[in-house]
C-alpha positions, 0 to 999 in steps of 0.5 A, a space after each residue: 432490335 425493332 421487331 424485338 422490341 415491339 415483342 418484348 413490349 407486347 408480349 404478355 406478363 407471364 412470357 416476359 417472366 419466364 424469359 427475364 433473366 434472358 433479355 437485358 433492358 436498358 433504363 427506358 426498359 427496351 431490349 438491348 440484349 437477349 440471350 441464347 436460345 439454346 440454353 432456354 425453350 422460352 425464349 428460344 418460343 419468343 424470339 421465333 414470334 418475330 424472327 422465325 425464318 430471319 435468322 437462326 434461331 436453334 438447334 438445326 439438324 445435327 447428329 441425329 436431331 432433325 432440328 427446326 425447318 427454319 433454322 435448317 434453310 438458314 444453315 444451308 452453306 452457299 458454295 464458297 472458301 471463307 466464313 464471314 461473322 456479320 453483326 448488325 445492330 441499330 445503335 452498338 454493335 459490341 459483341 457481349 459473352 455468355 448468355 442471358 446475364 453476360 459474363 464470363 462462365 459465373 465470374 463478374 467481368 470486373 465487378 468482384 462486389 459478391 466475391 468477398 469470400 475471396 482471399 487476397 495472398 501476398 505473392 512472392 516473384 516467381 521467375 521474372 523473364 527478362 522483365 525490365 526495371 520496375 519505375 516508382 510512381 506513387 499512387 495520386 488518387 483512384 486509378 491504376 499505376 500501370 507500368 510496361 515492363 515488357 521490352 516494347 512499346 504498347 498501348 493499353 485500353 482500359 474499358 468500362 463494361 456496358 452494365 453491372 448490376 446483380 451479379 454480372 457484367 456486360 463487357 465492351 469491346 471498342 469506346 475505351 475509357 482511356 488510352 495509354 501508350 507506354 516505352 518498355 519499362 515506363 510507368 504512368 498513373 491512371 486517374 480513373 472514377 470510382 465507378 469505374 468496373 472494367 478491364 486493361 488489355 493491350 490493344 483492342 483485338 481478342 484473344 488477350 491477357 484481361 486485368 479486371 478490376 474496379 476502383 470502389 467495391 460496394 461492399 467494402 469500399 476498396 479497389 478489388 482486381 484480379 488476372 484473368 486469361 478466359 478471353 485468352 493470353 497475349 502475355 503475364 500480367 500482376 496485379 496490386 495492392 498501392 495500401 501497404 498490404 503487399 497484396 499480389 497476384 497474377 504472373 511473369 512468365 512468358 508461356 506463350 512461347 512454349 505452348 502446344 500449338 493446338 493450343 496457339 492461335 494468331 491473331 488479327 493484328 498477327 501476333 502469336 497468342 494463346 487462345 479463349 479458354 471460355 469461348 467467344 464470337 470467334 470461337 469456342 472454348 480451347 481445351 489444350 490452352 486451358 490444361 495448359 494454362 492450369 499447369 504453368 499458371 494454375 486457377 490461384 492466379 489468374 482466372 483460366 476457367 471461370 468459377 472460383 478459385 482465383 484470390 482478389 487482390 485488394 487495396 483500401 486506397 483505390 488504387 491498384 498496381 498493373 504490371 504488363 509482361 
């Protein structure tokens, strides 16, 4: 990042203006993330001022396109039978999603401030599969009431976004804000600061079901939340208000075992899950997974392809109940 930061500070104002929405800066004005060069010729031109010939930047030779000679040299494979993904950074090497303004498609991650047009719903119970009894826990302030409705002990991690603002978010994948281990059937209140905007997931590896939420939205002061399968699905989840409004969304069905083989992957922990519909650093979007999830869950109950169409859940008391199946 030293070369990128030096190039940024020495770039003419016109160059900075042309790529500003593709470059993320910290509070000191230093570069922390760079978007995908394939989405901006101006960004590619700037990146080549400090990284040409050192790394793969643009489009190599492919499907009739001769590509850039420097990129072709970088993409020339050596003999071998294994691919390695290497991430290097002088500080936090957390992988990010999307380009420019990191996000999942056009949907913000745990940042629904501008999604007031979405309706909240009162969802009836739908075909719970082998769910254990729910434990009653009352809200104790801002936070999440988390219930393990599976039949095995699970560890759940709370990840606060690295950055939020102007309709975008940078999700994090390490250093969880909180980590909670619950036995099957157990429920626990997890206190969170009202600034929290992020997600809950089982464990720490992808692909996984994400429960996205923020504790206090800037536009109306309520807690907001939704279920997302864009980064994968390792089980069902629901999210509900605890203010007496009965707002609830998500799904309880076990959908992994009946999925087509093309929609499934084996994670690094050995668990078979549904693949990402969005794509991330480990691979591109899995169309078989998105087609299957559209059929058995539907975009109204959980984000499958991002954008819009998923009902949000709001709670005036800044506390949401999350059940992980």
